[in-house]
C-alpha positions, 0 to 999 in steps of 0.5 A: 493458602490464600490471604485475605482480601486477595479474592478478585486480584486476577480480575482486576489485573484483567480489567485494568490490562484488558484495554491495553491489549485491545488497543494493541491488537487493533494496532496490530490489525491496522498495520496488517491491513496497511501491508497488505495494501502495500503488496497490492499497490505493488501488484498494480504497478506491474499490472499497469507496466504491463499494459502500458508496454503493450498499450498506447492508451495511458487508461488502459493502464489505469484500468489494469492496475484498478482491475487487476489489485482489488483496491479502491478505484477512487484512492487510487492514482496511476501516472504512465510517463512515457517516453519517445515514440512510447518505446520506454517509460514508467508508471508511478502509482499512488494509493490512500490506504484507509485507515478504518480500525476504530480507535486507530484510524482516527488517530492515524489518519490514511496511509499514502502508499507507492511502490519503489520506482522500479517498474519500467518498460523499454524493448531491452529492459523487463518490467522489474529492473530497478530504475536508475537514480536519473530516471528516478529523480523526477519522481515526486515523493 
């Protein structure tokens, strides 16, 4: 049995809650895009380290990071830090992930991503071995 005056109550509740639901969905989409970019930045760092380990040209590592990651090369920064005689070193990759989702992007701005400082190369250390605390001290944040 319906009370008089209850017609349209569900419509009004939906109209009041819909903007919040849409905003939360857009926020979830933006977070998903940033997490995807973080995974791509980590893959770019691995590709750059592989190339830096076999090539003496730092630009080759930058190209490998850009080509293998599908990230915007204008937002990607790759820094190769080689040790003595290029026998060891590490690669620092930074990326400014765009926040382009309407409403959310304007509020948050670009998110700056960088993988953990784990990619090093050395004759006796594989790429995925973490850097020691001493090696990562000079790393910019």
